[in-house]
C-alpha positions in Angstrom: 8.1 8.5 0.1 9.7 7.0 3.1 9.9 9.2 6.1 12.3 8.8 9.0 9.4 7.7 11.3 8.3 5.0 8.9 11.9 3.8 8.4 12.4 3.5 12.1 9.1 1.8 12.5 10.0 -0.7 9.8 13.3 -1.5 11.5 11.6 -1.9 14.8 9.0 -4.3 13.3 11.9 -6.4 11.8 13.7 -6.4 15.1 10.5 -7.7 16.8 9.9 -10.4 14.2 13.5 -11.6 14.4 13.4 -11.7 18.2 10.0 -13.5 18.3 11.3 -16.0 15.7 14.4 -16.8 17.7 12.6 -17.1 21.0 9.9 -19.3 19.5 12.6 -21.5 18.0 14.2 -22.0 21.4 10.9 -22.6 23.0 9.8 -25.2 20.5 13.1 -27.0 20.6 13.0 -27.1 24.4 10.0 -29.5 24.0 12.0 -32.1 22.0 14.8 -34.3 23.1 18.0 -33.7 21.1 18.7 -37.0 19.5 21.9 -37.7 17.5 19.8 -37.5 14.3 18.3 -34.2 15.2 21.7 -32.8 16.2 23.2 -33.8 12.9 20.2 -32.1 11.1 20.7 -28.9 13.0 24.4 -28.9 12.3 23.9 -29.4 8.6 21.0 -26.9 8.3 23.2 -23.8 8.4 25.4 -25.0 5.6 22.4 -26.0 3.5 20.9 -22.5 3.8 24.2 -20.9 2.9 24.6 -23.2 -0.2 21.0 -22.5 -1.2 21.8 -18.8 -1.4 25.3 -18.9 -2.9 24.8 -21.5 -5.7 22.0 -19.7 -7.7 23.9 -16.4 -7.4 27.1 -18.0 -8.6 25.5 -19.8 -11.5 23.8 -16.6 -12.8 26.9 -14.4 -11.9 29.9 -13.3 -13.8 33.0 -15.4 -14.2 34.8 -13.3 -11.6 32.1 -14.5 -9.1 32.9 -18.1 -10.1 36.6 -17.4 -9.4 35.8 -16.0 -6.0 33.5 -18.9 -5.0 36.0 -21.4 -6.4 38.8 -19.9 -4.3 36.6 -20.0 -1.2 35.6 -23.6 -1.9 39.3 -24.6 -2.4 40.3 -22.9 0.9 37.4 -24.4 2.8 38.2 -27.9 1.4 41.9 -27.6 2.4 41.7 -25.8 5.7 38.2 -26.5 7.0 38.0 -22.9 8.1 34.9 -21.0 7.2 36.5 -17.7 8.2 39.6 -18.3 6.0 37.3 -19.3 3.1 35.2 -16.1 3.5 38.3 -13.9 3.6 39.9 -15.6 0.6 36.6 -15.5 -1.4 36.1 -11.8 -0.6 39.7 -11.0 -1.5 39.4 -12.9 -4.8 36.2 -11.1 -5.6 37.7 -7.7 -4.9 40.8 -8.5 -6.9 38.9 -9.9 -9.8 36.6 -6.8 -9.8 39.6 -4.4 -9.7 41.3 -6.2 -12.6 38.3 -6.9 -14.7 36.1 -3.9 -14.0 
């Protein structure tokens, strides 16, 4: 059984690990010159992680999820706005769920 104390301790450990990871990343990167190639890699890395999470969930998900992701991809391709794509994808998922159960 999880007590309040153990839950708070778990959250604090996660906060500490997250903080140390971010600080260590900044510290490590401060020792490398930012070349155009490295800059391109860092810019693409965020999208790669997002795609690595979304694609398997979409493939194994229901058709309403395919619809939502498809709508988000379409909006992203036309507007180049990640925020607009997330809003449209979320709205499409909610609408598809409310219609299809």
